[in-house]
N, C-alpha and C positions, 0 to 999 in steps of 0.2 A: 504494500500500500504506500503510495507516494505521500509526500508532505501535504500536497493540495487535497488529498483524500482524507487525511487525518485531521486537518485544521481548516478553519475559516475565520475571517476577520469581519467584524461588524462595527458600525458606529454606535456609540452609547452615550448617554448623559453621564457627566462626571459623578452625579449623586449616586448612581447605581454601583459605582466601583470605588467610592471614596475610601473605603476601608483598605483597599490595596495601597493607596497613597499614604494614608495616615499611619498604617501599622506594618505594612510589608516593605515599602520602599524606605531606604536609609534616611531620606530627607525628613520623613515623618510630618509632612505638611502638604496641604492641597496646593497644586500648581495653578498658575494662571492658565486658563484653558479655553481655546477656541475650537479645538477638535479633540475628541477622545474616542479611542478604539479598544475593543476587547478581542483577544484571541480565544476562540472556542475550539475544544477538541471534538472528536466524533460523537461524544455523548452530550454535546451542548453545554459543557461545563467550562466556565471561564478559567483559563490557565495563564493569562497574561493581560496586561493593560499598558497602553501607551497614550500619552497626551502631547498636544502641541498648543502653544500659546504665544502671545506677544513677547518680544524680547524686552528686557528692562533697560536697554541702552540705545539712545538715539545715535550715538557715535558708532556703535556696532552696525546699525542699520545703514548708515551712510557708507561705511567701509565695505559693506557687502553689496549694496545695490545703487548707491548714489541717489537714493530717493526715487528710483524708477519703478522698482517692484516691491511688493509687500514682503517683509521678512518675518518669519515666525520661527520659534524655537521648539525643537523636540526636547521637552523639559522633564519628562518622566518616561521610563521604560522599565518595567519589572515583570518577570515571568516566574513560574514555578521552576524549581531546580531540576525536575525529572523529565524535561521535555527531550524529544528526539533531537539529534544533531540537525542543524540548519533550521529548526523551528523558529528560533528568534529572528534570524535573518529573513525568513519568509514573512514573519509578522511585520517587521519594519518595512519591507518592500511593498507589502499589500497596503499598509497604512498610507504610504506615499502615493500610491495609485488612487486612493480615495479622497485625497485632499484636492480642492479646486485649484486649477492652474490659471495663470502663472504665479509662482511663489518661489522664494529662496528660503531654504530650511537651514538652520544652524543648530548644532548640538555640541555638547562639551563632555569630555571624559576627565574626571577629577584625578589628578596624579596623587593626591593625598589618600585616595581610596585604592591606589595601585590599579587604576583603570587606564587602558591604552586606547580604547575605542575600537576594539577588534570587530564589533558588530557593524560599525560604520565602514570599516575597511572591507568587510565581506559584502557590503551592499553598495560599494563603489562611490562613497562620498569623497569629497576633496579635502585633503588635510592642509590646514593653513597655519600650523605651528601652535605654540602656546599663547594664551591670552596675556595681556599686560599684567604686571604686578598691581594688585589692587588691595584695598582695605575696606572694612565696614565699621560703622560706629556701633559700639555696644554700650549697654547700660550697666553700671556697677551694681545698682540696686535690683535690677531685673534682667539678668543675663540672657533669659530666654526670649525676650521681646525681639521681634524681627526688625531688621534694619530699615525696612520700608515704613514700619510704624514709627520708628524714631525720626525718619526723614519727614514724615507728615506732621509729627508733633512739633518739630523744631524748624518749620519752614521760615526762612528769613532770619534765622538765628545763627550766629557764629558758634558752631558746636565746640570749637576749641576753648570757648569761655564757659562751657557748661561742666561743672564739677563732676556730675554723675556720668559723663560720657568719656569713652576712650576709644582709640583706633586699634582695630584688630586686623592684622594681615590676613588676606584670603589665600587659600591654596590656589596655585595656578592650574589651568586646565588645558587639555588638548582641544583645539577648535576644529570642528568638521563642518563642511558646507555641502549642500545638495541643491542642484538646480531643478526646478519643476517647470516645464514649459515645452513649447515646440522648438524645433531646431533654430529658428531665427531668434526666439526669445533667449534661449540658452547661450547663443553667441553674444548677445548684448550683455547678459549677466556676467559671462566670463570676461568680457572687455572692461566692465565697470568694477570688477573685483579688485579691491585695493590691497588685499593680502597676497603675499607670495605663496605659491603652491610648493609644499615640501614633501619629502618622502614620508611614508607612514612610519610612526614610531613603533618600536618593538620593546618587549619586556615581559616579565612574568605578571600576569593578571592575578588579582586577589579578589575573589567574590565575597561580597558582604552577605550577612545572614538574611536570606529571604525565605526562611522556612515557615514563617507565619502562615496559617491557613485561614483566609477570610471566611466568615461564617456563611455568606451568601455567594455561592459559586455557580449555581445553575442559572441559565438564562431563560427568559420568558418568550424569546423570539423563536 
């Protein structure tokens, strides 16, 4: 039985799979979501989820498309550990086919998690090197508060003068890009890409613990 016979991919609402993001994915929070997909096995049980949403950086969008095409980020991808070989790459490739075109997709592999982005390499993404060194503001009193909430709270305020805040360096990430469009559109995308294309990184991957079993795995579709 082929991968296509064993699995299928459907579009879902994030609410139906939020447990995957909150408890199974290492980020443990819901992503910004424009498109969300589920990987179903031949028993119609959800065995993976993937989401795409707006990128948080205007500068990134400009560097990827020069404002010509919409840029979205593949911001969550999590599957069960016991899937057949190539099931995850099949999942990602099918998700890309279901997204309206034209678009530029970007995704990141966190080197602090020992991720090299092999799934993107297997599905022919463009590797554009490591992202720039960055930091985020953290709260001493509430270290779990998200940096976006801090940014909203202190709009117009010089955060360097806020005693409760401090800068925390962010781990660098491998940056991958995928062009969705026809031949002409892809040519324009490639021409406007401001990042240099680099050889795929290699190294020993380390998988995070994704053994959590969501309580609702069967689909109603």
